N, C-alpha and C positions, 0 to 999 in steps of 0.2 A: 638230615635235620631240617625241620620246617620252622622257619623263623617268623615271629610275629612282626607285623608291620610296625616300623618305627618312623615317626614323623620327621626325625632328624636325619634319617638315612640318605635321602636324595642329596641333601647338602653335603653330607660327609663324602659321598661317592664323587661329587663334583669338585670338591675342594681339597680333599686329603692329599698331600703331596707324595704319600707313599704308594698311592694307587696308580698303576700304569694304565694310561688311556691310549689304547691302540685300536682305532676304529677299523672294522672289517670292511667298511664300504665308505665311499666318498662321492660327492657330487662333482661331475666333470662338466664345467661350463662350456667347454669346447664342443660337447655333444648335446648342447641344448638343455642342460640341466638334468641329463639322464644319470641314473644311479650306476656307478661303475664299481665293480668289486676290486678291492685292494688285496692282491694275493701274495704280497711280500710278507714273509714270516717275520715275527718280532725277534730282534736280536737282544737277548738278555745281557750278553757281554757288553754291547753298546750302551744299554740302559745303565748298568752298574758302573761302567767306565773303568774297569780294572780286569786283571787276569786271574783273580781269586776263584776258587771253586764255587759253583752255583748249586745249592741244594734246594729242592722244591718239595712242598707239601701239597697234596691234592685233598681238598676238603679241610679247611683250617679251623672250623668251629669258632670259638670266641678268641682264638689267636694265642692262647697260652703257650702252646708248644713252639710255634714258629718264632714268637718274640723272645722266649727264653733261650732258644737255640742261638738266635742272633746276638743276644746279650752275652752269652757264654763264649761265643766263637766269633770275635770281630774280624778274623781273617777269612771268613767265609761269607759269601753272598746268599741271602735267603729270599725265596719267593713263595708266597702262599697263593694257591689257585682255588677259587671258590665260584660255584655257579649261582648261589643265592645272593642277590644284592644286599639284603638286610644283614646277612651273616658276615659278608665281606666288609660292610660298613662298620660293624661292631669290632671286628678283628683289626681293621686298619686304624680305627680310633685308638684302640689299645696300643698298637704299635707306635702310633704318632706320639701319644702321651709319654711312653717309655723313652722314645728317642729324644725327648726334651731333657731327660736326665743324663743320658749318654748317647752319642751317635750310634745308630744301628745300620748295618748294611742289609736293609730289609725292604721288600716291595710286595705289593698285592695286585692280583690280576683277576678280574671278573671273566670267567671262561668256563664253559662246559668241557669236561675231560674228553668227550667225543670229538671235539674240535682241536684237540691239542696238537695233532700231527701237522696240521696246516698252518698253525699260528705261531709255533715256536721254531727257531732256527735249530736244525739238528746238530748234535755234537757239543752243545753248550751245557747241558744239565749233567752234573757229575754224580748226583744221588737223588733218588726219589723216595719220599715218605708217603706211605698209605696208612694212616692212623684211623682205625675204627670206621672203615668204610661201610656203607650200607650193605648188609648181608643179602638183601633181596631174597628172603626165604619164601617157601611155599611153591608157587608154580614153577615148573621146570623151565619154561620159556624165559623166566626172569634171570636165569643164570648168566645170560649174555650181558647183563647190566653190572655184574660184579667186576670190580676193578682188577681182579686177577684172572679174569676169563681170557682165553687165548686171543681173542680179538684185541683186548687192551694190551696184552703182552707184545703183540705185533706192533702196536703203536709205540710202546716204549723202545722196542728194538729199532724202529724206523728213526727214532730220535737219538739213537746211539747212547742211551742211558746205561751206564755200566753197572749200576747196582740199585736195588729196590729194598727198602726196609719196611716191613709190614707188621702191624699190630692189630689184634682184634680180641674181643671177648666172646666171639661166636665160634664155637667148636666146629659146627658144620661148615662155616665159611673157611675156617683154617684148613680143614681136611680137603675141602674143594680146592683151595689155593695150592696146597702141596701137590695134589694130583695134577692140576692144571700146569703148574710150573714144571713138574716132572715130564709130562707129556710134551711140553714145548722144548725140553732139553736144557732147562735152566739148572744151574748148580745152586744148592742151598747150604747155608751154614748158620751156626748159632741159633738153632731151632730150640725154642723154649715152650714147654707145655704149661708152665706156671711162672711167669716172669717175676711176679712179686714174692715168690717163695725165697728167692735169693737175688733181690733186685740190685742192679749196679747203680752207683751214684750217677752214672751218665744218663740213666733213664729219666726223661722228663715226663711227668704224669700229666696227661691231658685232662681237661674238664670232664670229659666222658669217662675216661679211665678212672678218675678219682671217685666218680659216682657209682660205677658198676663193678669195680674190682671186688667189692664186698660180697657180691652175689656169686662169684665164681672166678676161675683162673683167667689170667690174661695170656694170650698166645702171641709169640713173636718169632720172626725169622728174617734172614737176609738172603736175597736172591740175586743171581748174576746170570745174564743171558749168555748162551753158548757162543753167540756170534761176535761178542765183543771181548 
């Protein structure tokens, strides 16, 4: 998703209390003002300050899914990771407004998924959501950018994430994902080729899902790495 520039976004990113600000680098005055890399991973457990499960969504859109999950499940911590600043600002604003009505265990983090392994403490994420990720169609070389490519599966394994819930409206991406997960030895369950044909009340419809489900089926599955 490409977001239009929003004049209010920089202020939202700077001031919204739900946004985690963890700089990847810092100035070390002892080294004459040289830039030093901070390689310490972020502890989500320390941020939330409790021992409840932590569920993470990569690519949060306008934030409907993650905020509704947090509203329905107050005993779970939720984190939305997004690489586009304007998108994150809009989602975090939504989360903050809803948190004024009732407290939410919710946070947002500006981060590219390719940097995930080095920025998050392993063993803290108990569930990962991939909702309508970019299918990267067309050129074969773009397959490596799909969030269910073997390279990303290895990242999830390195973080010891025990389960991934995946939804898409793109059949080619879904077929690719099943093949990729199978080749990596992951176990799959609750595979749906038409989620809305018999939709559970537990399914939270994202903004994208609401818009595009009228054009075709929604595919979904749950996957579990063999090493965990």
